[in-house]
ROTI-295288 format. One record per residue (C-alpha): residue number from 1; residue in one letter; chain; z, x, y. Coordinates in pm, 1 decimal. Each point is the difference from the previous one (the first is absolute). Example, Ala and Ser with C-alpha at 12.3 -4.5 7.8 and 13.67 -1.06 7.14 Angstrom:
// residues 2
{n = 1 | res = A | chain = A | zz = 780.0 | xx = 1230.0 | yy = -450.0}
{n = 2 | res = S | chain = A | zz = -66.0 | xx = 137.0 | yy = 344.0}
// end
This chain:
// residues 109
{n = 1 | res = M | chain = A | zz = -1084.9 | xx = -962.6 | yy = -92.3}
{n = 2 | res = F | chain = A | zz = -2.6 | xx = 129.5 | yy = -341.6}
{n = 3 | res = S | chain = A | zz = 292.1 | xx = 53.9 | yy = -226.7}
{n = 4 | res = S | chain = A | zz = 55.8 | xx = 387.0 | yy = -127.5}
{n = 5 | res = G | chain = A | zz = -167.7 | xx = -39.4 | yy = -353.5}
{n = 6 | res = T | chain = A | zz = 257.8 | xx = 155.8 | yy = -161.6}
{n = 7 | res = T | chain = A | zz = 22.6 | xx = -218.5 | yy = -230.0}
{n = 8 | res = G | chain = A | zz = -366.1 | xx = -44.2 | yy = -104.7}
{n = 9 | res = L | chain = A | zz = -268.5 | xx = -56.0 | yy = 288.0}
{n = 10 | res = P | chain = A | zz = 16.9 | xx = -54.7 | yy = 362.2}
{n = 11 | res = K | chain = A | zz = 91.2 | xx = -416.9 | yy = 65.6}
{n = 12 | res = C | chain = A | zz = -152.6 | xx = -100.5 | yy = 334.1}
{n = 13 | res = L | chain = A | zz = 268.2 | xx = -205.5 | yy = 169.0}
{n = 14 | res = V | chain = A | zz = -24.3 | xx = -270.7 | yy = 244.5}
{n = 15 | res = Q | chain = A | zz = 281.3 | xx = -121.0 | yy = 231.9}
{n = 16 | res = G | chain = A | zz = 52.1 | xx = -201.7 | yy = 322.9}
{n = 17 | res = A | chain = A | zz = 200.1 | xx = 186.6 | yy = 288.3}
{n = 18 | res = G | chain = A | zz = 281.5 | xx = -223.6 | yy = 98.0}
{n = 19 | res = G | chain = A | zz = 233.3 | xx = 27.3 | yy = -354.0}
{n = 20 | res = V | chain = A | zz = -144.8 | xx = 303.6 | yy = -102.7}
{n = 21 | res = M | chain = A | zz = 160.3 | xx = 186.2 | yy = 311.5}
{n = 22 | res = I | chain = A | zz = 355.1 | xx = -227.6 | yy = -91.3}
{n = 23 | res = N | chain = A | zz = -15.9 | xx = 131.2 | yy = -296.8}
{n = 24 | res = H | chain = A | zz = -34.2 | xx = 344.0 | yy = 55.6}
{n = 25 | res = I | chain = A | zz = 301.0 | xx = -20.3 | yy = 222.3}
{n = 26 | res = K | chain = A | zz = 252.5 | xx = -131.3 | yy = -282.3}
{n = 27 | res = E | chain = A | zz = -160.5 | xx = 243.2 | yy = -204.8}
{n = 28 | res = L | chain = A | zz = 50.4 | xx = 314.2 | yy = 217.2}
{n = 29 | res = L | chain = A | zz = 316.2 | xx = -167.6 | yy = 109.2}
{n = 30 | res = L | chain = A | zz = 230.2 | xx = -126.8 | yy = -313.0}
{n = 31 | res = H | chain = A | zz = -218.6 | xx = 244.1 | yy = -239.2}
{n = 32 | res = T | chain = A | zz = -30.1 | xx = 336.2 | yy = 171.4}
{n = 33 | res = D | chain = A | zz = 295.4 | xx = -82.4 | yy = 283.9}
{n = 34 | res = L | chain = A | zz = -274.0 | xx = 100.4 | yy = 219.0}
{n = 35 | res = Q | chain = A | zz = 195.7 | xx = 73.7 | yy = 366.1}
{n = 36 | res = R | chain = A | zz = -120.4 | xx = 50.9 | yy = 353.3}
{n = 37 | res = R | chain = A | zz = 139.3 | xx = 392.4 | yy = -52.7}
{n = 38 | res = D | chain = A | zz = -226.7 | xx = 109.0 | yy = -252.3}
{n = 39 | res = R | chain = A | zz = -290.3 | xx = 157.6 | yy = -22.1}
{n = 40 | res = I | chain = A | zz = -256.1 | xx = -141.2 | yy = -276.0}
{n = 41 | res = M | chain = A | zz = -303.3 | xx = 177.5 | yy = -217.3}
{n = 42 | res = Y | chain = A | zz = -180.9 | xx = -127.8 | yy = -211.2}
{n = 43 | res = I | chain = A | zz = -348.0 | xx = 237.1 | yy = -158.0}
{n = 44 | res = T | chain = A | zz = -242.4 | xx = -299.0 | yy = 12.1}
{n = 45 | res = S | chain = A | zz = -364.5 | xx = -80.7 | yy = 160.3}
{n = 46 | res = C | chain = A | zz = -17.0 | xx = -300.9 | yy = 162.0}
{n = 47 | res = S | chain = A | zz = -189.2 | xx = -165.8 | yy = -299.5}
{n = 48 | res = W | chain = A | zz = 337.6 | xx = 13.8 | yy = -195.7}
{n = 49 | res = M | chain = A | zz = 189.3 | xx = -276.3 | yy = 48.9}
{n = 50 | res = M | chain = A | zz = 276.4 | xx = 219.3 | yy = 123.2}
{n = 51 | res = W | chain = A | zz = -167.6 | xx = 27.3 | yy = 292.5}
{n = 52 | res = N | chain = A | zz = 94.8 | xx = -346.8 | yy = 122.2}
{n = 53 | res = W | chain = A | zz = 353.8 | xx = 58.0 | yy = -149.2}
{n = 54 | res = L | chain = A | zz = 77.8 | xx = 292.2 | yy = 179.3}
{n = 55 | res = L | chain = A | zz = -129.9 | xx = -151.4 | yy = 361.7}
{n = 56 | res = S | chain = A | zz = 188.9 | xx = -250.3 | yy = -43.7}
{n = 57 | res = S | chain = A | zz = 339.0 | xx = 266.4 | yy = 51.8}
{n = 58 | res = L | chain = A | zz = -140.6 | xx = -29.8 | yy = 328.4}
{n = 59 | res = A | chain = A | zz = 158.7 | xx = -355.6 | yy = -4.8}
{n = 60 | res = V | chain = A | zz = 336.2 | xx = 149.2 | yy = -92.2}
{n = 61 | res = G | chain = A | zz = 7.4 | xx = 269.2 | yy = 288.7}
{n = 62 | res = A | chain = A | zz = -48.3 | xx = 272.5 | yy = -229.9}
{n = 63 | res = T | chain = A | zz = -244.1 | xx = 300.4 | yy = 61.2}
{n = 64 | res = I | chain = A | zz = -270.0 | xx = 44.6 | yy = -178.9}
{n = 65 | res = I | chain = A | zz = -154.2 | xx = 343.9 | yy = -130.6}
{n = 66 | res = L | chain = A | zz = -409.3 | xx = 25.5 | yy = -40.7}
{n = 67 | res = Y | chain = A | zz = -99.3 | xx = 264.1 | yy = -220.0}
{n = 68 | res = D | chain = A | zz = -413.7 | xx = 21.8 | yy = 1.2}
{n = 69 | res = G | chain = A | zz = -156.4 | xx = 266.0 | yy = -309.0}
{n = 70 | res = N | chain = A | zz = 79.0 | xx = 127.0 | yy = -276.7}
{n = 71 | res = P | chain = A | zz = 438.0 | xx = 1.2 | yy = -86.7}
{n = 72 | res = N | chain = A | zz = -61.8 | xx = 297.4 | yy = -162.7}
{n = 73 | res = Y | chain = A | zz = -141.9 | xx = 188.0 | yy = 264.4}
{n = 74 | res = P | chain = A | zz = 53.4 | xx = 312.2 | yy = 61.8}
{n = 75 | res = D | chain = A | zz = 216.5 | xx = 5.6 | yy = -295.3}
{n = 76 | res = P | chain = A | zz = 165.5 | xx = -267.7 | yy = -227.1}
{n = 77 | res = G | chain = A | zz = 304.0 | xx = 10.9 | yy = 175.7}
{n = 78 | res = A | chain = A | zz = -142.0 | xx = -108.7 | yy = 313.9}
{n = 79 | res = M | chain = A | zz = 183.7 | xx = -313.6 | yy = 2.4}
{n = 80 | res = W | chain = A | zz = 295.2 | xx = 117.1 | yy = -92.8}
{n = 81 | res = K | chain = A | zz = 8.6 | xx = 190.4 | yy = 309.5}
{n = 82 | res = L | chain = A | zz = -157.8 | xx = -258.5 | yy = 223.5}
{n = 83 | res = I | chain = A | zz = 305.1 | xx = -232.9 | yy = -172.6}
{n = 84 | res = D | chain = A | zz = 273.0 | xx = 253.0 | yy = 106.2}
{n = 85 | res = E | chain = A | zz = -170.5 | xx = 64.8 | yy = 336.3}
{n = 86 | res = Q | chain = A | zz = -70.0 | xx = -339.5 | yy = 141.1}
{n = 87 | res = Q | chain = A | zz = 317.9 | xx = -74.6 | yy = -148.2}
{n = 88 | res = I | chain = A | zz = -143.6 | xx = -319.8 | yy = -244.4}
{n = 89 | res = S | chain = A | zz = 276.2 | xx = -167.4 | yy = -132.9}
{n = 90 | res = I | chain = A | zz = -257.2 | xx = -250.6 | yy = -227.2}
{n = 91 | res = F | chain = A | zz = -247.1 | xx = 136.7 | yy = -168.2}
{n = 92 | res = G | chain = A | zz = -253.3 | xx = -150.8 | yy = -214.0}
{n = 93 | res = C | chain = A | zz = -278.5 | xx = 91.9 | yy = -243.3}
{n = 94 | res = S | chain = A | zz = -204.7 | xx = -72.9 | yy = -315.2}
{n = 95 | res = A | chain = A | zz = 90.9 | xx = 56.2 | yy = -319.5}
{n = 96 | res = S | chain = A | zz = -313.7 | xx = 245.2 | yy = -14.9}
{n = 97 | res = Y | chain = A | zz = 103.2 | xx = 152.2 | yy = 257.6}
{n = 98 | res = L | chain = A | zz = 373.0 | xx = 103.4 | yy = -214.2}
{n = 99 | res = S | chain = A | zz = -252.6 | xx = 56.2 | yy = -284.0}
{n = 100 | res = F | chain = A | zz = -178.5 | xx = 262.3 | yy = 170.4}
{n = 101 | res = L | chain = A | zz = 385.9 | xx = 168.2 | yy = 77.9}
{n = 102 | res = K | chain = A | zz = 113.8 | xx = -42.4 | yy = -266.2}
{n = 103 | res = K | chain = A | zz = -313.6 | xx = 143.3 | yy = -208.0}
{n = 104 | res = R | chain = A | zz = 75.8 | xx = 323.1 | yy = 249.0}
{n = 105 | res = R | chain = A | zz = 343.4 | xx = 39.9 | yy = -57.0}
{n = 106 | res = L | chain = A | zz = 87.2 | xx = -124.8 | yy = 368.6}
{n = 107 | res = L | chain = A | zz = 198.0 | xx = -263.8 | yy = -125.2}
{n = 108 | res = A | chain = A | zz = 284.4 | xx = -28.6 | yy = -216.1}
{n = 109 | res = S | chain = A | zz = -72.6 | xx = -266.6 | yy = -263.6}
// end
C-alpha cells in the first residue's frame, strides 16, 4: 500500500491486518461518526491508503459507494451528481482533486 504522496513522494506502507482493522473502526466511529445508515465514498484506488479505510466502513455496517473511472467524466460536476443521486453522506477526496475544482472555479475558496 502507498500513501498519497501529497507531502512528497508516495511512501510504501506495510501493515498487519488485525490491529489496522480495529484502528480503522475506531477512527470511523470516533472521527467521522460513521453509522450504519451512512453511505460513504472516497475517490481512491486500491493502491491508496484510503481504499483500506473505505473497506473498513463495511465493518461498521455502512454502505460504500465505489466509482471506477475519471471523477471528472463526463464533466467536472460528475461527483456532485453522484453524491446527490446516491445520497452519499460522507465523501472523501484528495487535495489535488480539490485544487483541480478550485482552479476551474467549481469550488469556493
